[in-house]
C-alpha positions as a LaTeX table, in Angstrom:
\begin{tabular}{lrrr}
\hline
Residue & $x$ (\AA) & $y$ (\AA) & $z$ (\AA) \\
\hline
Unk1 & 12.45 & 21.57 & 37.77 \\
Unk2 & 13.43 & 20.60 & 34.66 \\
Unk3 & 17.33 & 19.13 & 35.76 \\
Unk4 & 15.37 & 16.35 & 38.52 \\
Unk5 & 12.70 & 15.21 & 36.04 \\
Unk6 & 15.67 & 14.36 & 33.60 \\
Unk7 & 17.28 & 13.12 & 36.32 \\
Unk8 & 14.78 & 10.76 & 37.49 \\
Unk9 & 13.45 & 9.58 & 34.16 \\
Unk10 & 17.69 & 8.90 & 33.19 \\
Unk11 & 17.87 & 6.96 & 36.71 \\
Unk12 & 14.07 & 5.08 & 35.18 \\
Unk13 & 15.89 & 4.22 & 31.98 \\
Unk14 & 18.97 & 2.72 & 34.00 \\
Unk15 & 16.79 & 0.86 & 35.86 \\
Unk16 & 14.71 & $-0.35$ & 32.65 \\
Unk17 & 17.92 & $-1.24$ & 31.16 \\
Unk18 & 19.09 & $-3.23$ & 34.05 \\
Unk19 & 15.99 & $-5.76$ & 33.78 \\
Unk20 & 15.92 & $-5.97$ & 29.98 \\
Unk21 & 20.04 & $-7.15$ & 29.77 \\
Unk22 & 20.04 & $-10.91$ & 30.78 \\
Unk23 & 21.90 & $-11.68$ & 33.85 \\
Unk24 & 23.27 & $-14.25$ & 35.39 \\
Unk25 & 24.72 & $-12.70$ & 38.60 \\
Unk26 & 20.51 & $-11.98$ & 39.11 \\
Unk27 & 19.49 & $-15.12$ & 37.84 \\
Unk28 & 17.94 & $-13.28$ & 34.87 \\
Unk29 & 17.90 & $-15.47$ & 31.83 \\
Unk30 & 15.41 & $-13.09$ & 29.65 \\
Unk31 & 14.51 & $-9.77$ & 29.76 \\
Unk32 & 12.08 & $-8.54$ & 32.05 \\
Unk33 & 9.22 & $-6.35$ & 30.16 \\
Unk34 & 6.68 & $-6.80$ & 32.57 \\
Unk35 & 8.27 & $-4.81$ & 35.41 \\
Unk36 & 11.12 & $-2.09$ & 33.24 \\
Unk37 & 7.50 & $-1.10$ & 31.25 \\
Unk38 & 6.01 & 0.64 & 33.34 \\
Unk39 & 9.10 & 2.23 & 34.05 \\
Unk40 & 10.13 & 3.29 & 30.43 \\
Unk41 & 6.62 & 4.67 & 29.97 \\
Unk42 & 7.08 & 6.69 & 33.70 \\
Unk43 & 10.26 & 7.89 & 31.78 \\
Unk44 & 9.16 & 8.58 & 28.43 \\
Unk45 & 6.39 & 10.83 & 30.09 \\
Unk46 & 9.14 & 12.90 & 31.83 \\
Unk47 & 11.38 & 13.10 & 29.01 \\
Unk48 & 7.90 & 15.05 & 27.02 \\
Unk49 & 6.81 & 17.06 & 29.77 \\
Unk50 & 10.14 & 18.56 & 29.79 \\
Unk51 & 10.68 & 18.94 & 26.23 \\
Unk52 & 13.00 & 16.45 & 25.33 \\
Unk53 & 11.68 & 14.58 & 22.60 \\
Unk54 & 14.53 & 11.95 & 21.77 \\
Unk55 & 14.58 & 10.85 & 24.67 \\
Unk56 & 11.04 & 10.29 & 25.12 \\
Unk57 & 10.95 & 8.51 & 21.78 \\
Unk58 & 13.15 & 6.57 & 23.17 \\
Unk59 & 12.08 & 4.95 & 25.91 \\
Unk60 & 8.67 & 5.23 & 24.38 \\
Unk61 & 10.12 & 2.59 & 22.01 \\
Unk62 & 12.08 & 0.86 & 24.45 \\
Unk63 & 8.59 & $-0.10$ & 26.70 \\
Unk64 & 5.96 & 0.72 & 24.32 \\
Unk65 & 6.03 & $-0.37$ & 20.60 \\
Unk66 & 2.70 & 0.73 & 20.10 \\
Unk67 & 2.95 & 4.20 & 21.34 \\
Unk68 & 6.34 & 4.77 & 19.81 \\
Unk69 & 4.31 & 4.77 & 16.74 \\
Unk70 & 2.51 & 7.65 & 17.15 \\
Unk71 & 5.20 & 9.80 & 19.07 \\
Unk72 & 7.53 & 9.41 & 16.73 \\
Unk73 & 5.33 & 10.45 & 13.39 \\
Unk74 & 4.23 & 13.58 & 15.36 \\
Unk75 & 7.85 & 13.89 & 16.19 \\
Unk76 & 8.94 & 13.77 & 13.40 \\
Unk77 & 6.10 & 15.79 & 11.34 \\
Unk78 & 6.81 & 18.51 & 13.57 \\
Unk79 & 10.21 & 18.27 & 13.10 \\
Unk80 & 9.95 & 18.85 & 9.59 \\
Unk81 & 7.50 & 21.46 & 9.61 \\
Unk82 & 10.45 & 23.08 & 11.54 \\
Unk83 & 12.62 & 22.23 & 8.63 \\
Unk84 & 15.22 & 19.92 & 10.86 \\
Unk85 & 15.95 & 17.10 & 9.41 \\
Unk86 & 17.85 & 15.95 & 11.94 \\
Unk87 & 15.31 & 15.70 & 14.09 \\
Unk88 & 13.21 & 13.56 & 11.65 \\
Unk89 & 16.27 & 11.49 & 10.71 \\
Unk90 & 16.24 & 10.37 & 14.26 \\
Unk91 & 12.22 & 9.49 & 14.25 \\
Unk92 & 13.19 & 7.34 & 11.72 \\
Unk93 & 15.99 & 5.49 & 13.18 \\
Unk94 & 13.83 & 5.09 & 16.34 \\
Unk95 & 10.39 & 3.60 & 14.37 \\
Unk96 & 13.23 & 1.18 & 12.87 \\
Unk97 & 14.74 & $-0.26$ & 16.18 \\
Unk98 & 10.60 & $-0.68$ & 16.97 \\
Unk99 & 10.39 & $-2.53$ & 14.44 \\
Unk100 & 13.58 & $-4.66$ & 15.02 \\
Unk101 & 12.39 & $-5.54$ & 18.84 \\
Unk102 & 9.19 & $-6.61$ & 17.35 \\
Unk103 & 10.63 & $-8.76$ & 14.62 \\
Unk104 & 13.07 & $-10.29$ & 17.62 \\
Unk105 & 10.15 & $-10.89$ & 19.89 \\
Unk106 & 8.59 & $-12.53$ & 16.92 \\
Unk107 & 5.90 & $-9.76$ & 16.05 \\
Unk108 & 6.68 & $-9.85$ & 12.17 \\
Unk109 & 3.53 & $-8.01$ & 11.54 \\
Unk110 & 3.91 & $-5.45$ & 13.82 \\
Unk111 & 7.51 & $-4.99$ & 12.81 \\
Unk112 & 6.07 & $-4.52$ & 9.06 \\
Unk113 & 3.74 & $-1.67$ & 10.13 \\
Unk114 & 6.67 & 0.04 & 11.66 \\
Unk115 & 8.43 & $-0.59$ & 8.45 \\
Unk116 & 5.61 & 1.08 & 6.26 \\
Unk117 & 5.73 & 4.24 & 9.04 \\
Unk118 & 9.44 & 4.49 & 8.08 \\
Unk119 & 8.85 & 4.41 & 4.38 \\
Unk120 & 6.31 & 7.08 & 5.03 \\
Unk121 & 8.46 & 9.58 & 6.90 \\
Unk122 & 11.55 & 8.87 & 4.48 \\
Unk123 & 8.65 & 10.02 & 1.29 \\
Unk124 & 7.82 & 13.84 & 3.66 \\
Unk125 & 12.09 & 13.73 & 3.06 \\
Unk126 & 12.35 & 13.20 & $-0.22$ \\
Unk127 & 14.84 & 9.68 & 0.70 \\
Unk128 & 13.37 & 7.70 & $-2.29$ \\
Unk129 & 15.84 & 5.13 & $-2.17$ \\
Unk130 & 15.29 & 4.45 & 1.68 \\
Unk131 & 11.07 & 4.77 & 1.01 \\
Unk132 & 11.75 & 1.25 & $-1.36$ \\
Unk133 & 13.97 & $-0.02$ & 1.03 \\
Unk134 & 10.77 & 0.36 & 3.92 \\
Unk135 & 8.48 & $-0.67$ & 2.02 \\
Unk136 & 10.07 & $-3.72$ & 0.54 \\
Unk137 & 11.18 & $-4.87$ & 4.38 \\
Unk138 & 7.71 & $-4.10$ & 5.02 \\
Unk139 & 7.11 & $-6.52$ & 2.70 \\
Unk140 & 8.92 & $-9.46$ & 3.91 \\
Unk141 & 8.22 & $-8.99$ & 7.10 \\
Unk142 & 3.98 & $-9.24$ & 6.29 \\
Unk143 & 4.95 & $-12.56$ & 3.98 \\
Unk144 & 7.13 & $-13.76$ & 7.27 \\
Unk145 & 4.14 & $-13.81$ & 9.18 \\
Unk146 & 2.46 & $-15.77$ & 6.42 \\
Unk147 & 0.50 & $-12.31$ & 5.14 \\
Unk148 & 1.96 & $-12.95$ & 1.60 \\
Unk149 & $-1.02$ & $-10.38$ & $-0.56$ \\
Unk150 & $-0.64$ & $-7.60$ & 1.92 \\
Unk151 & 3.31 & $-7.98$ & 1.90 \\
Unk152 & 2.11 & $-7.81$ & $-2.31$ \\
Unk153 & 0.25 & $-4.53$ & $-1.52$ \\
Unk154 & 3.44 & $-3.55$ & 0.64 \\
Unk155 & 5.15 & $-3.47$ & $-2.49$ \\
Unk156 & 2.37 & $-1.73$ & $-4.46$ \\
Unk157 & 2.68 & 0.99 & $-2.43$ \\
Unk158 & 6.03 & 1.93 & $-2.03$ \\
Unk159 & 6.04 & 1.27 & $-6.33$ \\
Unk160 & 3.40 & 4.24 & $-6.34$ \\
Unk161 & 5.75 & 5.86 & $-4.37$ \\
Unk162 & 8.93 & 6.25 & $-5.99$ \\
Unk163 & 7.55 & 5.77 & $-9.45$ \\
Unk164 & 8.11 & 9.83 & $-10.30$ \\
Unk165 & 11.98 & 9.74 & $-9.16$ \\
Unk166 & 12.54 & 6.31 & $-9.97$ \\
Unk167 & 10.70 & 4.48 & $-12.51$ \\
Unk168 & 13.08 & 1.30 & $-12.73$ \\
Unk169 & 12.85 & 0.18 & $-9.49$ \\
Unk170 & 9.32 & 0.84 & $-9.37$ \\
Unk171 & 8.46 & $-1.11$ & $-12.11$ \\
Unk172 & 11.10 & $-4.05$ & $-9.92$ \\
Unk173 & 8.34 & $-3.13$ & $-7.22$ \\
Unk174 & 5.25 & $-3.46$ & $-9.30$ \\
Unk175 & 6.54 & $-6.81$ & $-10.91$ \\
Unk176 & 7.56 & $-8.20$ & $-7.73$ \\
Unk177 & 4.12 & $-7.54$ & $-5.84$ \\
Unk178 & 2.74 & $-9.27$ & $-8.91$ \\
Unk179 & 4.72 & $-12.17$ & $-8.73$ \\
Unk180 & 3.05 & $-12.79$ & $-5.20$ \\
Unk181 & $-0.58$ & $-13.06$ & $-6.38$ \\
Unk182 & 0.15 & $-15.26$ & $-8.94$ \\
Unk183 & 2.02 & $-17.55$ & $-6.90$ \\
Unk184 & $-1.02$ & $-17.05$ & $-4.12$ \\
Unk185 & $-3.33$ & $-17.74$ & $-7.06$ \\
Unk186 & $-5.00$ & $-14.93$ & $-6.33$ \\
Unk187 & $-4.39$ & $-12.73$ & $-10.20$ \\
Unk188 & $-7.66$ & $-11.49$ & $-9.80$ \\
Unk189 & $-6.75$ & $-9.55$ & $-6.47$ \\
Unk190 & $-3.74$ & $-7.59$ & $-8.53$ \\
Unk191 & $-5.21$ & $-6.39$ & $-11.23$ \\
Unk192 & $-5.59$ & $-2.44$ & $-10.94$ \\
Unk193 & $-1.82$ & $-3.13$ & $-9.68$ \\
Unk194 & $-0.82$ & $-4.78$ & $-13.56$ \\
Unk195 & $-3.22$ & $-1.71$ & $-15.00$ \\
Unk196 & $-1.42$ & 0.98 & $-12.97$ \\
Unk197 & 2.40 & $-0.51$ & $-13.35$ \\
Unk198 & 1.74 & $-0.45$ & $-17.76$ \\
Unk199 & 0.43 & 3.40 & $-17.07$ \\
Unk200 & 3.22 & 4.44 & $-15.24$ \\
Unk201 & 5.63 & 2.15 & $-17.82$ \\
Unk202 & 3.76 & 3.93 & $-20.62$ \\
Unk203 & 4.27 & 6.93 & $-18.89$ \\
Unk204 & 7.76 & 6.26 & $-18.69$ \\
Unk205 & 7.92 & 5.49 & $-22.65$ \\
Unk206 & 9.46 & 2.39 & $-21.58$ \\
Unk207 & 6.93 & 0.58 & $-23.98$ \\
Unk208 & 8.80 & $-2.87$ & $-24.02$ \\
Unk209 & 8.02 & $-3.22$ & $-20.11$ \\
Unk210 & 4.18 & $-1.60$ & $-20.70$ \\
Unk211 & 3.66 & $-4.88$ & $-23.14$ \\
Unk212 & 5.60 & $-7.44$ & $-21.23$ \\
Unk213 & 3.31 & $-6.25$ & $-18.13$ \\
Unk214 & 0.21 & $-6.25$ & $-20.68$ \\
Unk215 & 0.58 & $-9.92$ & $-21.19$ \\
Unk216 & 0.97 & $-10.65$ & $-17.91$ \\
Unk217 & $-2.24$ & $-8.90$ & $-17.42$ \\
Unk218 & $-3.68$ & $-11.33$ & $-20.48$ \\
Unk219 & $-2.55$ & $-14.51$ & $-18.91$ \\
Unk220 & $-3.92$ & $-13.40$ & $-14.69$ \\
Unk221 & $-7.29$ & $-13.09$ & $-16.62$ \\
Unk222 & $-6.66$ & $-16.22$ & $-18.48$ \\
Unk223 & $-6.68$ & $-17.85$ & $-15.24$ \\
Unk224 & $-9.10$ & $-15.59$ & $-13.88$ \\
Unk225 & $-12.00$ & $-16.08$ & $-15.97$ \\
Unk226 & $-11.83$ & $-12.93$ & $-17.23$ \\
Unk227 & $-11.62$ & $-13.76$ & $-21.13$ \\
Unk228 & $-13.24$ & $-10.54$ & $-22.39$ \\
Unk229 & $-9.87$ & $-8.63$ & $-20.82$ \\
Unk230 & $-7.89$ & $-11.11$ & $-21.75$ \\
Unk231 & $-8.71$ & $-10.16$ & $-25.09$ \\
Unk232 & $-8.47$ & $-6.97$ & $-24.52$ \\
Unk233 & $-4.65$ & $-7.34$ & $-22.74$ \\
Unk234 & $-2.98$ & $-8.72$ & $-26.15$ \\
Unk235 & $-4.65$ & $-6.40$ & $-28.19$ \\
Unk236 & $-3.19$ & $-3.35$ & $-26.33$ \\
Unk237 & 0.06 & $-4.83$ & $-26.04$ \\
Unk238 & $-0.10$ & $-5.01$ & $-29.88$ \\
Unk239 & $-0.96$ & $-1.47$ & $-29.94$ \\
Unk240 & 2.07 & $-0.23$ & $-27.59$ \\
Unk241 & 4.29 & $-1.88$ & $-29.67$ \\
Unk242 & 2.63 & 0.27 & $-32.81$ \\
Unk243 & 3.11 & 3.08 & $-30.87$ \\
Unk244 & 6.38 & 2.38 & $-30.18$ \\
Unk245 & 7.28 & 2.07 & $-33.58$ \\
Unk246 & 8.55 & $-1.37$ & $-33.17$ \\
Unk247 & 6.52 & $-3.32$ & $-35.54$ \\
Unk248 & 8.95 & $-7.01$ & $-35.33$ \\
Unk249 & 7.73 & $-6.76$ & $-31.83$ \\
Unk250 & 4.09 & $-5.85$ & $-31.98$ \\
Unk251 & 3.67 & $-8.60$ & $-35.06$ \\
Unk252 & 5.90 & $-11.41$ & $-32.67$ \\
Unk253 & 2.99 & $-9.95$ & $-29.52$ \\
Unk254 & 0.58 & $-10.63$ & $-32.00$ \\
Unk255 & 1.42 & $-14.10$ & $-33.10$ \\
Unk256 & 2.23 & $-14.78$ & $-29.66$ \\
Unk257 & $-1.11$ & $-14.13$ & $-28.35$ \\
Unk258 & $-2.68$ & $-15.62$ & $-31.20$ \\
Unk259 & $-1.49$ & $-18.75$ & $-30.26$ \\
Unk260 & $-3.62$ & $-18.90$ & $-27.14$ \\
Unk261 & $-6.83$ & $-20.51$ & $-27.86$ \\
Unk262 & $-9.52$ & $-18.67$ & $-27.07$ \\
Unk263 & $-7.63$ & $-15.18$ & $-28.47$ \\
Unk264 & $-7.26$ & $-16.98$ & $-32.05$ \\
Unk265 & $-10.57$ & $-16.03$ & $-32.78$ \\
Unk266 & $-11.55$ & $-13.46$ & $-31.06$ \\
Unk267 & $-12.70$ & $-10.25$ & $-32.52$ \\
Unk268 & $-9.81$ & $-8.35$ & $-30.89$ \\
Unk269 & $-7.67$ & $-10.50$ & $-32.57$ \\
Unk270 & $-9.54$ & $-9.80$ & $-36.49$ \\
Unk271 & $-9.13$ & $-6.37$ & $-35.43$ \\
Unk272 & $-5.48$ & $-6.59$ & $-35.05$ \\
Unk273 & $-5.31$ & $-8.38$ & $-37.88$ \\
Unk274 & $-6.92$ & $-5.63$ & $-39.70$ \\
Unk275 & $-4.16$ & $-2.70$ & $-38.04$ \\
Unk276 & $-1.20$ & $-4.56$ & $-39.19$ \\
Unk277 & $-3.27$ & $-4.50$ & $-42.64$ \\
Unk278 & $-4.12$ & $-0.49$ & $-42.35$ \\
Unk279 & $-0.65$ & $-0.47$ & $-41.76$ \\
Unk280 & 0.87 & $-2.09$ & $-44.72$ \\
Unk281 & $-0.87$ & 0.46 & $-46.53$ \\
Unk282 & 1.55 & 2.75 & $-45.70$ \\
Unk283 & $-1.54$ & 5.89 & $-45.62$ \\
Unk284 & $-1.70$ & 7.82 & $-42.68$ \\
Unk285 & $-5.64$ & 8.27 & $-43.15$ \\
Unk286 & $-6.35$ & 4.54 & $-43.82$ \\
Unk287 & $-4.62$ & 4.06 & $-40.19$ \\
Unk288 & $-6.98$ & 6.77 & $-38.65$ \\
Unk289 & $-9.69$ & 5.66 & $-40.78$ \\
Unk290 & $-9.62$ & 1.88 & $-39.46$ \\
Unk291 & $-8.64$ & 2.78 & $-35.44$ \\
Unk292 & $-11.16$ & 5.04 & $-35.38$ \\
Unk293 & $-13.99$ & 2.71 & $-36.50$ \\
Unk294 & $-13.39$ & 0.45 & $-34.36$ \\
Unk295 & $-14.99$ & 0.94 & $-31.40$ \\
Unk296 & $-12.92$ & $-1.86$ & $-29.49$ \\
Unk297 & $-9.74$ & 0.52 & $-29.29$ \\
Unk298 & $-11.60$ & 2.79 & $-27.40$ \\
Unk299 & $-12.86$ & 0.10 & $-24.96$ \\
Unk300 & $-9.01$ & $-0.13$ & $-23.79$ \\
Unk301 & $-7.26$ & 0.85 & $-20.71$ \\
Unk302 & $-7.55$ & 4.43 & $-20.49$ \\
Unk303 & $-4.01$ & 5.10 & $-21.65$ \\
Unk304 & $-4.00$ & 2.15 & $-23.68$ \\
Unk305 & $-6.68$ & 3.66 & $-25.79$ \\
Unk306 & $-4.67$ & 7.68 & $-25.71$ \\
Unk307 & $-1.93$ & 5.55 & $-27.63$ \\
Unk308 & $-4.58$ & 3.89 & $-30.26$ \\
Unk309 & $-6.01$ & 7.09 & $-30.83$ \\
Unk310 & $-2.69$ & 8.99 & $-32.17$ \\
Unk311 & $-1.71$ & 6.20 & $-34.37$ \\
Unk312 & $-0.08$ & 6.42 & $-36.71$ \\
Unk313 & 3.29 & 8.08 & $-35.42$ \\
Unk314 & 3.93 & 10.67 & $-37.76$ \\
Unk315 & 6.51 & 10.41 & $-40.66$ \\
Unk316 & 6.93 & 6.65 & $-39.27$ \\
Unk317 & 3.96 & 5.06 & $-41.34$ \\
Unk318 & 6.07 & 3.99 & $-44.18$ \\
Unk319 & 9.18 & 2.77 & $-42.85$ \\
Unk320 & 6.40 & 0.46 & $-40.02$ \\
Unk321 & 4.87 & $-0.62$ & $-43.70$ \\
Unk322 & 7.34 & $-1.86$ & $-44.84$ \\
Unk323 & 8.43 & $-3.83$ & $-41.70$ \\
Unk324 & 5.23 & $-5.11$ & $-41.31$ \\
Unk325 & 4.95 & $-6.45$ & $-45.63$ \\
Unk326 & 8.08 & $-8.00$ & $-44.88$ \\
Unk327 & 7.04 & $-9.74$ & $-41.87$ \\
Unk328 & 3.55 & $-9.85$ & $-43.39$ \\
Unk329 & 5.67 & $-12.36$ & $-46.29$ \\
Unk330 & 5.62 & $-9.56$ & $-48.42$ \\
Unk331 & 4.46 & $-9.08$ & $-51.78$ \\
Unk332 & 2.02 & $-6.21$ & $-50.62$ \\
Unk333 & 3.13 & $-4.13$ & $-53.36$ \\
Unk334 & 3.18 & $-6.71$ & $-55.74$ \\
Unk335 & $-0.53$ & $-7.47$ & $-55.01$ \\
Unk336 & $-1.21$ & $-4.13$ & $-55.65$ \\
Unk337 & 0.42 & $-3.77$ & $-59.26$ \\
Unk338 & $-1.34$ & $-7.23$ & $-60.56$ \\
Unk339 & $-4.28$ & $-6.24$ & $-59.97$ \\
Unk340 & $-4.25$ & $-2.60$ & $-62.03$ \\
Unk341 & $-2.75$ & $-4.70$ & $-64.67$ \\
Unk342 & $-5.80$ & $-7.57$ & $-64.25$ \\
Unk343 & $-7.83$ & $-3.48$ & $-64.07$ \\
Unk344 & $-6.32$ & $-2.37$ & $-67.24$ \\
\hline
\end{tabular}
């Protein structure tokens, strides 16, 4: 019985393949999906009845792409539970073919959806490189059909999926997503992505990357009218560099932020300046007391607020004090000596 059903299904597929192949002999200049579709649907059903999952998936994809997603995902999930990596890979391959088919018939949106399905299947396999690859393709297809911010969302989703295994790739994808929001003038929609990316960079101890993203966040806040968030973003950038014990970059970042008119006279700017003075003292206690006395540090984004309360880094204060004193014009120790002499 199974052999008869498989033979019938094979015959239907053969006929359908002829119909979707252009033929001058039959005066068919383009694929005849209308007549081929029902044949492929019937073939797919027969293959599923007899348990030939691979052929069922393949025929479903050729004839009805929407059904293909459900079939391939369920098939891959089942095979993964059974420990069959080969069958899971087959499901990914067939879903990718579905996406290609959709692109060729001008449905980039559905192609993008299928690429996201491929990415999810690869995530189940633990294939980080392929996860990133398929999410990037999904983003490209979304952009192709004019859904640019949806493409940005796909990139951010992919970045989050791979950041535990490949932080560099994740940061690259986050930045690509944010660039799309900026190009579209919709920075406000990307605020959560900015913060997620900064948190990921901090967790991975990529402090320069974190600061770069934090400064982009500040600029985005300015464009979207979130001035208070902009001020906290710039103060946060200074905190990150100080936590990373990079006095020069912290000071340079502060000076860059001071070029922004709205920041130059705000309370966060005065707090940042006071923090440099506290570091200049060379005393751990002075720095700790200063940070705990300013509630603005607690109002920073969670990941950065946690860094602020850990300042200063043990054993680095004296060296940091010297560098900051030089960057601020020097004379810190001389001024203290002159003050002592005046008292005498």
